[in-house]
C-alpha positions in Angstrom: -27.7 129.6 43.0 -25.6 126.6 44.0 -27.6 124.4 41.7 -26.4 126.2 38.5 -22.7 125.2 38.8 -23.9 121.7 39.6 -26.0 121.7 36.5 -23.0 122.7 34.3 -20.9 119.8 35.9 -23.6 117.3 35.1 -24.0 118.5 31.5 -20.2 118.4 31.0 -20.1 114.9 32.5 -22.8 113.7 30.0 -21.0 115.0 26.9 -20.0 112.1 24.8 -16.2 111.6 24.2 -14.8 111.9 20.7 -14.7 108.5 19.0 -11.5 107.5 17.2 -12.3 105.7 13.9 -10.2 103.0 12.3 -9.2 104.3 8.9 -8.5 100.7 7.7 -12.0 99.3 8.3 -13.1 99.7 4.7 -9.8 99.6 3.0 -9.7 95.9 2.4 -12.3 93.3 1.5 -12.4 90.9 4.4 -10.0 88.0 3.7 -10.9 84.4 4.5 -12.6 84.6 8.0 -11.8 80.9 8.4 -8.2 81.7 9.1 -7.3 79.9 12.4 -7.2 82.4 15.3 -5.4 79.9 17.5 -2.5 81.9 19.1 -1.0 78.9 20.9 1.8 78.8 18.3 5.0 77.2 19.5 7.2 78.7 16.8 7.0 82.2 15.4 5.8 82.2 11.8 8.0 84.1 9.4 6.8 86.2 6.6 7.6 89.4 4.9 6.6 92.8 6.1 7.4 96.3 4.9 9.9 98.6 6.6 8.9 102.3 6.7 11.0 103.0 3.7 9.0 100.4 1.7 11.7 97.7 1.6 10.8 94.1 2.3 11.9 92.6 5.6 11.9 88.9 6.3 10.7 88.7 9.9 12.5 85.3 10.6 15.9 87.1 10.2 15.1 89.4 13.1 15.2 86.7 15.8 17.8 84.4 14.4 20.3 85.3 17.2 18.5 87.7 19.4 15.3 87.7 21.4 12.4 89.8 20.0 9.4 91.3 21.5 6.9 91.3 18.7 4.0 93.7 19.2 1.0 93.8 16.9 -0.8 97.1 17.3 -4.1 98.3 15.8 -2.7 101.4 14.0 -1.4 104.9 14.5 -5.0 106.2 14.9 -5.4 104.2 18.2 -4.5 106.1 21.3 -4.0 102.9 23.3 -1.4 101.8 20.7 0.3 105.2 20.8 0.7 104.9 24.6 1.9 101.3 24.4 4.5 102.2 21.8 5.6 105.2 23.8 6.0 103.2 26.9 8.0 100.5 25.1 10.2 103.2 23.7 10.8 104.7 27.2 11.8 101.3 28.5 14.0 100.4 25.5 17.2 100.3 27.6 15.7 97.7 29.9 14.8 95.6 26.8 18.3 95.9 25.5 19.7 94.9 28.9 17.7 91.7 28.6 18.9 91.0 25.1 15.6 91.8 23.3 14.8 94.0 20.4 11.3 95.5 19.9 9.4 94.8 16.6 6.1 96.5 16.1 3.7 95.5 13.3 0.4 96.9 12.1 -1.8 97.1 9.0 -0.8 100.8 8.6 0.8 101.8 5.3 4.5 102.5 5.3 3.8 106.3 5.2 1.5 105.9 8.3 4.2 103.8 10.1 6.8 106.4 9.3 4.6 109.3 10.5 3.9 107.4 13.8 7.6 106.6 14.3 8.5 110.2 13.8 5.7 111.5 16.0 6.6 109.3 18.9 10.4 109.5 18.2 10.6 105.8 18.4 14.0 104.1 18.7 12.7 100.8 17.2 11.2 99.9 13.9 7.6 99.8 12.9 6.6 97.4 10.2 3.7 97.5 7.8 1.5 94.5 6.8 -1.4 96.2 5.0 -2.8 93.0 3.5 -2.8 91.3 7.0 -0.7 88.4 5.5 1.7 88.1 8.5 -0.8 89.3 11.0 -3.2 86.4 10.0 -0.3 83.9 10.2 0.1 84.8 13.9 -3.6 84.3 14.4 -4.2 87.9 15.6 -6.0 89.4 12.6 -9.3 91.1 13.2 -10.7 90.6 9.7 -13.9 92.5 10.3 -11.9 95.7 11.0 -8.8 94.9 8.9 -6.4 95.4 11.7 -4.3 93.4 14.2 -5.7 92.6 17.6 -3.4 94.1 20.3 -0.9 91.3 20.9 2.6 90.8 22.3 4.8 87.8 21.8 8.4 87.1 23.0 10.3 85.1 20.4 13.5 83.4 21.6 16.6 83.1 19.3 15.7 80.6 16.6 12.0 81.3 16.7 10.3 79.6 19.7 7.6 81.6 21.4 8.1 81.9 25.2 5.3 84.5 26.0 2.1 85.6 24.4 -0.7 88.0 25.3 -3.5 88.6 22.9 -6.3 91.1 23.6 -9.7 91.4 22.0 -10.2 95.1 23.1 -7.9 98.1 22.5 -7.0 98.4 26.2 -6.1 94.7 26.6 -2.4 94.7 25.9 0.7 93.7 27.7 2.3 96.3 29.8 6.0 97.0 29.9 6.3 95.5 33.4 4.6 92.3 32.2 6.9 92.0 29.2 10.0 92.7 31.3 8.9 90.1 33.9 8.5 87.5 31.1 12.0 88.4 29.8 13.5 87.8 33.2 16.6 89.4 34.6 19.0 91.5 32.7 21.9 89.6 31.1 25.3 90.3 32.6 27.6 92.6 30.6 30.2 90.7 28.5 33.6 90.7 30.3 
């Protein structure tokens, strides 16, 4: 009689988990796979991305006078990305105290970025790069899947890169604590 509940536990443990599919995988024809994937950039490449309202945003203007935490995420369909964006949102005050703004970029459409921002109630902007133009410039494009690899960079005012972490798997991404440590102590309040 005791073996029956054990049998149910074993069957439940062997049930495969639902797989989350990348909706972008077949949207684009793979661009030039010869794009350099070297992410040892010293200076942040600029480029134009789309705001969630569809307007063009020149990335270089976002770190002219303020530090920026630039996060490339795979897309709104990715549960690891949703968690990371939520964690970043929860710690936004700590980023502000260190003089840093959060910038998140994916290959999602502007409608998908807006839906993600609304769903997570984000206090920072999500930007869209559906053609992977900017994502490729940073060396973090996964051309086979037409998405960005999970990556985080800290860009200092003026554009120099002071921190980078580039993952090759969805779960390989910088944590809030790692990013905050790289940013250093909070800046004293202006007197």
